[in-house]
N, C-alpha and C positions, 0 to 999 in steps of 0.2 A: 642598928638597922635589922629590921625583921625580915626573915626569909620568907619567900612567897610559898605558899602552900601548893602542893601538887593537886590539880583537879583533873579528873578523868575527862577525856574528850567526849564532846557532845554526841548523841547518837546520830544526828544529821551529818556530822563530819566523818563518821565511820564509812569506809569504802568496802564495797563487796570485793571478794578476791577475783582476780582476773582468771580467765580460763587458760590453762597451759596446755599448748599443743604437745602431745606426746611425741618424743623423738623417735626417728626410725633406727631400727637396729642397725649398727654398723659392723659389717663383716671385715675383719682385718685381711689384708692383702697378703699373699704368699711372698717370700722373700724376693724372688725375681721380679714379680709385679710391682712390689713396693719400690724396689731399686729403680725400675724403669720409670714409674710415676715420679720419683724424686728427680730424676734426670730431666724429664719433660717440664716439671714444674719450675726448674731453675731458669730464670728469664735470661741468664748469660749464656745459656746453652740452647741455641736454636736446633730444634729436632725436625727432621723431614721424613715424610714417607713417600716412597717412589713406587709407582706401578709401571713396570716395563711392559713393552708391547706384547711380549710372550705370555704375560699374565703373572709373572714373578712379582712378589711384593717384598719391599725391603724398607726397613726404618733404620735411621742412623743419624749421627751428628758428628760435627767436626770438633776434635779436641786439639787445642793448641800445645805445643811442647811445653810451654811455660815461660815465665819472664827470664829465668836463668839461661835457657837455651836460645833466647832470641826469637827468631821468626820460625815459621814452619809448623807442622803439625800433622795430623793423621785422621782418617775417618774411622769411626767406631760404629759397627753394626749393633743394632739392638735386637734381641730375639723376637722373630715375627710372630710366632704363636703367642707369646705374652702380650705384644703390642694389639694383636688382634683381639684378644680377650679383653683388654682394657678398653678398646674401642666399642666392642659389642655390649659391654656393660656400662657404657656411659662415662668412664673415668677420663677419657681423652676425646678430643674432636679434631677433625680435619679442617684445614682452612681452604681458602679458595684455590682451585687447581691451577697450576701452570704447565701448560702442554707444550712439549716438544715432539718432533716426529716420532721418536723412539720411546718416550716415556711421559708420564704425568707426575708431577711432583706437588705435594700437599704439605703445608706447615702443620705440624702436630703441636696441639696445646692442651693444657689440662681443662677439663670441663668445668665451667663456672657453676652451673646448676644443672642437675640431672634431668629435672622435668623439661628444661628448655632444650636440652641435647635431644631428648626422646622426641620433642615436639618438631624439632628441626628435621628429623628423619635420618641422622647419621648413625647408621646400623652396620657400618663397615663395608659399605658398597663402594667400589672403586671403579673409576672410568679410565679404562686403558686405551 
């Protein structure tokens, strides 16, 4: 049985190279910001931002005690300055507000697309 000889592809079949869009430079986050973003990105940990009537801003989540301890848990506060920085740079977004007489609560989630976040106008403005 004779082996087929290799023939170069015809010039018609040759493709022109696709243009490659250059990637944006990624600035690594500092340790506290990276940890907060990791917590916010965990779908098992719902994070909320609360704007109290006096203007105080707080971010936090509920941490269960664990399966060995049974039920219960406690609230964990996240650093407000770090969360505000992540919000202003477009790394996290705020969901629809839920208003009570004394506070407004937002679900905090990671931004899916920085351009969409900027277009939506989420620049860290709170409605208290």
